[in-house]
C-alpha positions in Angstrom: -158.8 -89.2 116.1 -159.1 -90.6 112.6 -162.1 -92.8 111.6 -163.1 -94.4 108.4 -166.7 -93.4 107.6 -169.2 -93.4 104.8 -172.1 -91.0 104.1 -173.8 -93.1 101.4 -174.0 -96.7 100.2 -171.9 -97.7 97.3 -168.6 -99.1 96.0 -165.3 -98.6 97.9 -165.1 -95.0 96.9 -167.7 -94.1 99.6 -165.1 -95.0 102.3 -163.4 -91.9 103.5 -161.3 -90.6 106.5 -162.8 -88.2 109.0 -161.5 -86.5 112.1 -163.9 -87.2 115.0 -163.7 -86.7 118.8 -162.2 -89.6 120.7 -165.0 -91.3 122.6 -165.1 -91.6 126.4 -166.0 -94.8 128.1 -169.2 -94.9 130.1 -170.2 -97.4 132.8 -169.2 -100.9 131.9 -167.1 -99.8 128.9 -163.5 -99.6 128.0 -161.7 -97.4 125.5 -159.4 -99.4 123.2 -156.5 -98.0 121.2 -156.9 -100.0 118.1 -153.9 -102.1 117.0 -155.7 -103.8 114.2 -159.3 -104.3 112.9 -160.5 -107.4 111.1 -162.4 -107.1 107.7 -165.2 -109.5 107.1 -167.7 -110.1 104.2 -170.5 -108.5 106.3 -168.5 -105.2 106.2 -168.6 -105.3 102.4 -172.3 -106.1 102.3 -173.2 -103.3 104.7 -171.0 -100.8 102.9 -172.7 -101.5 99.6 -176.2 -101.4 101.0 -176.9 -105.1 100.3 -177.4 -105.8 104.0 -178.6 -102.6 105.6 -177.7 -103.7 109.1 -176.9 -100.3 110.4 -179.7 -98.4 108.7 -178.9 -95.4 106.5 -175.3 -93.8 106.5 -173.4 -92.1 107.9 -171.7 -94.8 110.0 -168.4 -96.4 110.6 -167.9 -100.0 109.7 -166.0 -102.7 111.6 -166.7 -105.2 114.4 -163.4 -107.1 114.9 -160.8 -105.3 117.0 -157.5 -106.0 118.8 -155.6 -103.4 120.8 -154.7 -102.0 124.2 -157.1 -100.7 126.8 -156.6 -96.9 127.1 -159.2 -96.1 129.7 -162.0 -97.9 131.7 -165.4 -96.6 132.8 -167.0 -97.0 136.1 -167.9 -100.5 137.1 -165.2 -102.2 135.1 -163.0 -104.4 137.2 -161.8 -107.1 134.8 -159.7 -104.7 132.6 -157.4 -101.8 133.2 -155.2 -99.5 131.1 -152.4 -101.4 129.4 -154.3 -104.7 129.0 -154.0 -106.2 125.5 -157.5 -107.3 124.4 -159.6 -108.5 121.4 -163.3 -108.7 120.8 -166.4 -108.7 118.6 -168.0 -105.3 119.3 -171.8 -104.6 119.5 -172.7 -106.9 116.6 -175.3 -106.5 114.9 -175.3 -102.8 116.1 -172.4 -100.5 115.1 -169.0 -101.6 116.3 -167.1 -98.7 114.8 -163.9 -100.6 114.7 -162.4 -98.8 111.7 -161.0 -96.1 113.9 -158.0 -95.3 116.0 -159.9 -95.6 119.2 -163.1 -97.6 119.9 -165.5 -98.2 122.8 -166.2 -101.8 123.9 -168.4 -103.3 126.5 -166.3 -105.2 129.1 -168.4 -108.4 128.4 -167.4 -108.4 124.7 -163.7 -108.6 125.1 -161.0 -111.0 126.4 -157.3 -110.7 126.9 -155.1 -111.3 123.9 -153.1 -114.5 124.3 -149.3 -114.3 123.6 -149.9 -117.0 120.9 -151.6 -114.5 118.6 -150.1 -111.4 117.2 -152.3 -108.3 117.3 -153.1 -108.8 113.6 -154.1 -112.4 114.2 -156.2 -111.4 117.2 -158.1 -108.9 115.1 -158.9 -111.6 112.6 -160.3 -114.0 115.2 -163.5 -112.7 116.8 -166.3 -112.6 114.2 -165.1 -115.5 112.1 -164.0 -117.6 115.1 -167.3 -117.0 117.0 -169.3 -117.9 113.9 -167.5 -121.2 113.6 -167.6 -121.9 117.3 -171.3 -121.0 117.7 -172.2 -123.1 114.7 -170.1 -126.3 115.4 -170.2 -126.2 119.2 -173.2 -124.1 120.2 -175.6 -125.5 117.6 -174.2 -128.8 116.3 -172.5 -130.0 119.6 -169.9 -131.5 117.4 -168.0 -134.3 119.2 -165.4 -137.0 119.2 -165.5 -139.3 116.2 -168.1 -137.4 114.2 -167.6 -136.5 110.5 -168.1 -132.9 109.5 -168.1 -131.3 106.1 -166.9 -127.7 106.0 -167.3 -125.7 102.8 -164.9 -122.8 101.9 -162.6 -124.5 104.4 -159.7 -122.1 103.6 -161.7 -118.9 104.1 -161.9 -116.7 107.1 -164.5 -118.7 109.0 -163.7 -122.0 107.3 -160.0 -122.3 108.4 -161.0 -121.6 112.0 -163.9 -124.1 111.7 -161.4 -126.8 110.6 -159.3 -126.3 113.7 -162.2 -126.1 116.1 -163.6 -129.3 114.6 -160.3 -131.1 115.0 -160.0 -129.9 118.6 -163.4 -131.5 119.2 -162.1 -134.8 117.9 -164.0 -134.8 114.6 -163.0 -136.1 111.2 -162.8 -133.0 109.0 -163.8 -133.0 105.3 -163.2 -129.7 103.6 -163.8 -128.2 100.2 -161.2 -125.8 98.8 -159.2 -125.3 95.6 -156.2 -127.6 95.4 -153.7 -124.7 95.9 -155.1 -124.4 99.5 -154.9 -128.0 100.5 -151.4 -127.9 101.9 -152.4 -125.2 104.4 -155.6 -127.0 105.4 -153.6 -130.2 106.0 -151.4 -128.2 108.3 -154.5 -127.0 110.1 -155.7 -130.6 110.6 -158.1 -131.3 107.8 -158.4 -135.1 107.1 -160.1 -135.3 103.7 -159.9 -132.5 101.2 -162.0 -132.1 98.0 -161.1 -129.7 95.2 -164.5 -128.2 94.4 -163.3 -127.0 91.0 -162.7 -130.6 89.7 -164.4 -132.9 92.1 -168.0 -133.5 93.2 -168.2 -133.2 96.9 -171.6 -135.0 97.0 -169.9 -138.2 95.8 -166.5 -137.7 97.5 -167.4 -136.4 101.0 -169.1 -139.6 102.2 -171.9 -139.5 104.8 -171.3 -136.8 107.4 -172.9 -136.1 110.8 -172.7 -132.3 110.3 -172.3 -130.1 107.2 -171.3 -126.5 107.7 -172.3 -124.5 104.6 -170.4 -121.2 104.1 -171.5 -120.9 100.5 -175.3 -121.0 100.5 -177.7 -121.3 97.6 -177.5 -124.6 95.7 -174.8 -125.8 98.1 -177.5 -126.1 100.8 -179.5 -128.8 99.0 -176.4 -130.5 97.8 -174.9 -130.6 101.3 -178.1 -132.0 102.7 -177.6 -135.0 100.4 -174.5 -136.1 102.3 -175.8 -135.6 105.8 -176.7 -138.8 107.6 -180.3 -139.3 108.8 -180.4 -137.6 112.2 -177.6 -135.3 111.2 -177.5 -131.6 110.9 -176.9 -129.0 108.2 -175.8 -125.6 109.6 -175.8 -122.6 107.3 -174.0 -119.3 107.8 -176.1 -117.4 105.3 -179.5 -117.5 106.9 -181.3 -115.7 104.1 -179.9 -118.1 101.5 -179.8 -121.6 103.0 -180.8 -123.2 99.7 -183.2 -125.6 101.4 -186.3 -125.3 103.5 -186.9 -126.8 107.0 -189.6 -128.9 105.4 -187.2 -130.3 102.8 -184.6 -131.0 105.5 -187.3 -132.8 107.5 -188.2 -134.9 104.5 -184.6 -136.1 104.4 -184.6 -136.8 108.1 -182.0 -134.2 109.0 -182.0 -131.0 111.0 -181.5 -127.5 109.6 -180.2 -124.5 111.5 -178.7 -121.1 110.7 -176.0 -119.5 112.8 -176.3 -115.9 113.6 -173.1 -114.8 115.3 -173.3 -112.7 118.6 -170.6 -111.3 120.8 -169.6 -113.6 123.6 -166.6 -113.2 125.9 -167.2 -116.7 127.2 -167.0 -118.3 123.7 -164.1 -116.0 122.8 -162.2 -117.1 125.9 -162.6 -120.8 124.7 -161.1 -119.8 121.4 -158.2 -118.0 122.9 -157.6 -121.0 125.2 -157.3 -123.2 122.1 -154.8 -120.7 120.7 -152.8 -120.7 124.0 -152.7 -124.5 123.8 -151.3 -124.4 120.3 -154.5 -125.9 118.8 -155.8 -122.9 116.9 -154.1 -120.2 114.9 -155.3 -117.4 112.6 -154.0 -117.3 109.1 -153.7 -113.7 108.1 -153.2 -113.4 104.3 -153.2 -109.6 104.1 -152.3 -106.8 106.5 -153.1 -103.4 105.1 -153.0 -99.8 106.5 -156.3 -98.0 107.0 -155.4 -95.9 104.0 -155.9 -99.0 101.9 -159.3 -99.9 103.2 -160.7 -99.9 99.6 -158.2 -102.6 98.6 -159.1 -104.7 101.7 -162.8 -104.6 100.7 -161.9 -105.5 97.1 -159.9 -108.5 98.4 -162.9 -109.7 100.5 -165.3 -109.1 97.6 -163.2 -111.5 95.4 -164.2 -114.4 97.6 -160.8 -116.0 97.1 -158.8 -114.8 100.1 -157.2 -117.5 102.3 -157.8 -116.8 105.9 -158.2 -113.2 107.0 -157.7 -109.6 105.9 -156.8 -107.1 108.6 -156.4 -103.3 108.7 -154.0 -101.4 110.9 -154.2 -97.7 111.8 
């Protein structure tokens, strides 16, 4: 089968095709014929060596996958060949999703709902779980609360907007004005154009701030969180504020570190089935254009998700 591998860290030129043996599922595993693989900022960081999550190359990138179960190992009763599934694989270990076939643990995947195309399904797991585990697992966001979401139109952000709305929250989002129409469709209540407006003065007091930018945005976001509220950052190494500084302001500070969870993923797909969550896929590219996919992600200006197809 074909797989996209790299033998060194570097720019997109290190990504190359290789012919490798098709893996066989062991106990508790399924073999998935990949229909689409999501591309995330972590992929770019690992490829370049900025975030050596997988150690030294060679390795195959990719953690988001949607496809069809081809075979199941012993002990797997929840899935059988022909089932359409999606999942976040093995993170933070190697998921190997940039390939025609990939192995998955049965407790990392769920069935793909009819409401999502295979491309949308591939864009959901890592970004959706990041948003869910931050807003629900950590913040316990609930009815009537106000939440500030930075980069609201990005891969994680646009899903966070919908999750927050499903929880009954008032959603304040930052995004460039060109992306406001989409965000209104997704349920955002108050939108701030970060290129021309100061969110510190425009956002109003919030119960929860979800920072997908990091750095100086951390301290600035803390300024709009109510006493007793919570700032959740997605870039744990670059929160822009210390726990001591947060405590001085009377707010909590947490970092979300996404992990595979079939249970959480099932809650996300249930929202999709109920018509309360969709995945905006801006670019679908063939594996042969993986370099372009990484360049799009590196720009930091994509709306929603970028997805690869074999």
